[in-house]
C-alpha positions, 0 to 999 in steps of 0.5 A: 276426630272433629270433636277433638279438634274443636275442643283443642281449638277452644283450649288454645283460644282460652290460653290466648285469652290468658295473655290478654289481661285488661290493663286496669287489672293489678293481678292475674285473674282466676280461671272462671273470670277469664272464661266469662270474659272471653265467652262473648268473644269466643270463636264458636257459635251456639250451634258448634259451627265456626262463623268468621263473619260473626267473630269479626263483628263480636271482636270489634264491639267494645265490652261494657267496662262497668260490667267487666269491672263488676265481674272482676270484682266478684273474683276472690283474688286472695282465696285459699287456692290463690297459688293454684293459678301458678301451678304447672299445666303442660297442656296450656304452657305451650305455644300454638305453632300453627300461628307462629310466623317463622319467616324473616321479614325484610327490614324497611328502608329509612325513607319508607320508615319516615314515609309510613310514620308521616302517614300515621301521624297524618291519620292521627291528626285527622282523627284528633281534629275530627273528634274536636271539630265535632261538637255532637260527638260525646266520645270526645269528651271522655278522651284520656291523656297519657296520665289516664285523666280525661281531657277537658276540651274547650268549647268554641266561643261561636259554636251557636252563631252558625260559623263554620268550624273551619273558620275557627280552628284557632279557638278550638285548639287546646288552651292551658288555663294557666296561659289563657288571657283574661278580660279586665272584668274577669280579673275581679273574680279572684280565684285564689286564697289571697290577692297575692296568689291571684296576681302571681298566676301567669295568665293574671300577670299577663292580663294585668301587664296588658291592661297597665300598658293600655292605661299608660298609652291610652289615658287622656285628660279632659282635653283629650291629650295623652297624660302619660305619653307626655310624661314618658317623653319628658322622662326621656328628655331628662334621662330620669328613671322615675315615672310618676303615675297618679293613683286617681287616674288609675282608679278612674280608668281601671278600678280593679288594678287600683285595688290590686295596687293598694292591696299587693303593691310589691307584686303590682309594682314589679309588673308596672315597672316592666310595663313602664320600660316597654312603654318608654322603649316605644318612644326611645328604643335604646333607653335600656342602655341608659337605665336598666329599668324604670320605676313607677312612682305612685302619687296622690294616694287617697288615704293619709295615715298618721305614723301612730295609726299604722297597724298589722292590717297595713302590713304589705299594703300601700300607705301614705304618711307624713312626717319630718325627717330627723336623721339620714344615713349615707348611701350604700350599694345594696346587692340586687342580683348576685353572681358567684364564681366557683373557685374550683371550675371557674364558672359563673353562677347566677344571677340570684335575686337578693331578697331584703330579708336574708342573705343569698348563699349557694352550696352546690355548683351546677357545673362541676358538682362541687360544694364550693368554695364560692366568691361573689363576682363583683363585676357582674353583680348588680347593685342599687343605691340604698339609704335609710332615713328616720321619719318622725311625726310632725311636731304639731300633730303629736297628741298632748303628753305623748312622745312622737313616734318614728319609723325607718324609711328605706330609700332605693334607686334614685330616691336617695338624697331626695330629702334631708333632716328638718324637711317635712315630707310625704312618703308613699310606700309599702309597709313591711316587716323585717326580722330584728334579732336585737328586738327578739333578744330583748323581748324573748319571743318572735317580734318583727320590726316594721319599716317603710319601703318608699315608693315616692317622696314629696317635700311639703314646702309651702303648698307642696300639694300639686294642683292636680292632687286633692288637697288633703291638708288642713291648711290647703284651700279651695277655689271658692275660699281663694275667691273669698280671700281676695274679697276679704283683702279688698276690705279697707279695715282688713289689717285691723280685723286680722289684728283683732282676730289674733288670740281673741280669748286674750283681752287687750295687748294690741301691740303684742297682737300686732307683732304676732300677726306680723310674725305669722305673715312674715316678710320676703326673704332675699338673696343678693347675687346668690351670696348674701341671704337676707331673712324674711322672718320676723323675730319677737321677744315678749318681756313682761310681768307674770300673769299677762298671758305671754305663754297663752299667746305662744300657745295660740301662735302654735295652733295657728301657724302652719308649722310650729315647734314649741319648747321651753328654755329650761327643757331645751339644751343647745343640741336640742335646739340646733342639731345633735350628732349620734352614732347609727347603731346599725352602720356605726357611722355618725349621723345628724339629728335635727333639733327644734330649730331645724324641725321648724324650718319654714315655720315658727319656733316658740321658746317659752321661759327664754330667760331660764336658758343657760348662756351656753345654750342661748348663744347656740341660736345666735346664728339661727336667728340671723343667718337662718342656718346652723353650722355643725362641726362635730365628730368629723361632720362639718356641715350647715343645716337650714333653720329658716324660721321665726323665733317667738320668745317669752321671758320674765324680767329679773326679780319677777316684775318689770321695773320701769325706772330701769332701762331694758338691759338692766331688767332682763339678763340678755346680752346685746347680741341676742337683743339686737336680733329681735325685730320687735320687743314687746314690754308687757306691764301689769298696770293697776287701773280700775276701769280697765281691770273691770273690763278685763274681769268681765271679759274673762268671766264671759269667756268662761261662761261662753266656753264651758263644755257643758252649757245648758241651752235652757239656762242660757236662754233664761239668762239671755231672755232679755237679750233675745227680746231686745234682738227680736224687737230690733230686727223687725225685718227678720220675721223668722227669728221668733220661729227658731228653736232654742238651740238655734237662737243660742247658736245665733247669739253665740256666733254674734258674740264670737264675731264681736270678739274675733271678726274673722273665724279662726279656721278661715284665718289659718288658711288666709295666713297660709295662703298669704305666706305661700302666694304673696311676695310683695315688692318694695316699690316707690318707697319713701326712702327719706322717711326711712333714713330719717327714722333710722338716724333719729333712733340711732341718736336717741339710743346713744343719748338714753343709754338703752339697747343699741339700734343697728342696721338690723332694725332698719331691715326690720322696718322693711320686713314688717312693711312687707308683712302688712302688705301680705295681710292685704294680699297686695303685690306692692308695699304701700306708704301706709304699710311703711307708716304702720311698720315705722310705728310698730318699731318706734313704739317697740323702742320707746316702750323699752325705755325707762319711764323718765325718758319715755315721755320725752321720746314719745313727743319727739317721735310723735311725727312717726307714731300718729295715725295717718288714717 
């Protein structure tokens, strides 16, 4: 009887173990497996006697999971008898009624239920904290979450410092790696495929924002003053929405952020703008009522690209380019954040951020589940200003024989209308691509058009580079060079040296070189009561025989001037010189495109073959030469453009050669209005003179030999062997000369030869001219008015009696302008009497040389009092 009872209990326990299927098992197991699994946990002992204590000990022990899995895998679940597990078994298919509790349990009240739940939660928290606070507990490392994955717990930062666990509870809490803040050093350890992916991670973005904010608030200059605190206060005082940040400051302070800004400007500038708004609100808490956002403008980006150097490697990076604005559209409102009205239920959907690549469209209403129709909510949609300009390469930077490249630049927000056609600007922005359907229709395969989205724009007027920015311009100067300029200007013969250095490869023509020097330095423009503008630029006409190097002088002026546009009379039309009106292919509106005179604003415009121009084209520059503006009235556009430039024109006389027996008006086919607008007329005649011709021939041959690209040093040394010996004998003090190599001796001789030809090195002369034009504005002070009025009266009288071109008030102004240019050559703040005498001599010589030969000698005698050298 006892044996039967024990056998039935074993069967019941086996049936209970059938219901306890491990959670990891996908299907019911065979009978043999359950027997092996449940045997260690079985109730009977080895001797057939029940052991309750041993049973409890066995039950609380965890089975070895690996061993269990191995045993489970030994079972063939897909065997022939797989359906045997589902057959009916009347002995086992029943409950053991002895263990069923049929009595009804009293239901807990709500208060008791909440109390027990709180106790259970408290117990869970204590168990959890105990696991995490115990660093030596290895079981905590293998905790599983609700997804069945192991929980990776964070190690305490100070676990080796002997600090109590209770003092560091915050550090021991679970930290999501996406929300964890990083240090500035760890930002450089990029754990993503690209910079853009790394920056857009939430914890990286927060770290960047934190570091940028500390940069704005804590960066100081050499004196310890906060740089951007002062700029933010100034921004609030002017109600501006742009904050200028110097890239060099960011690179010095936080180099990794400067690298991210150069590589991924779109993502970085979004963070920067938000941080700038937060920093501004520290000073002005309600600033968001004035402007919804602050735009950070990057200045002084180190590398300047040429427009033709931009390639695919520059896409989506920060670039800095220079060029001349040739065209500009109107200002349009561009969608920024769009909101839609659902016409069925009337709800407002949005806002949606409008990307510049494609139009935002929605097809589903989240409120009424309908598919439209939808309309744009005009009141709540946020717009921003949008304008496009065309940036073209500056005329002097285009390689010979190439067409100037141009790029579309997009101006947003407060950058619109910051520049107009004709201005030379420096654009820092993001080089982007956008899909252009027209381009693909022509080419037949996917091609992207490229645009520049401007971040900051600076006009380069004079020395537009600020003092705190690095001078990356060819024409800029350093402090040492400025001291050298001042030292040069104290030389009494500086004006003669400058004139001799003009076009050193051209022999003679000192009067032309004097006029070119005056034009390059220029006078001082004046504005009388803001109503009447008097130009400061000096216009020059070179008229003379062919072969007298007129075009070469023009080419020299183009290379020397800070900003120059070269054109020829036959190749220039009226609109090509002034401005043209064209229809924008995208917006279908009429836009202005500047011509040569507009592009040469604040510079010099060189026109060769001036006599070959059509009369209609030539009359278009009348206004530009005197009023220095170009008025346009075409296609409904009535406006005026600035053309503040000197005009240097070269023309051939009628019939090819200048006839000295005829007055100027009969030698050239130019009308009196255009002739009177030139300050200096230089008549160049090709005289036959044996002595001067020999000197000219020797000069030209020497120039060819000296400038040959493949000079052989040894051969030159043999040619100049006698000169070297003579120099060695003359310079007894220079004991090191005989130890110089052949190349060094050749370079020394070449430098000496160059100094004889050009007293001032050309690179230094270019910077000197630009410095004088930018910094020096001489005043007319204690002038000899009587002398000027006498000269003017005499010139007027002689012009009527000789029948030459008329002298007008313009020539009186020319004397003053030329006197100011001579004062600029000396870097003087005031015009001296010597400058005035030189200017009178230039104007009188110009007038006398233009006369026919019969009256020229008589005029030279009568004007000798003004033209004699007073030095």
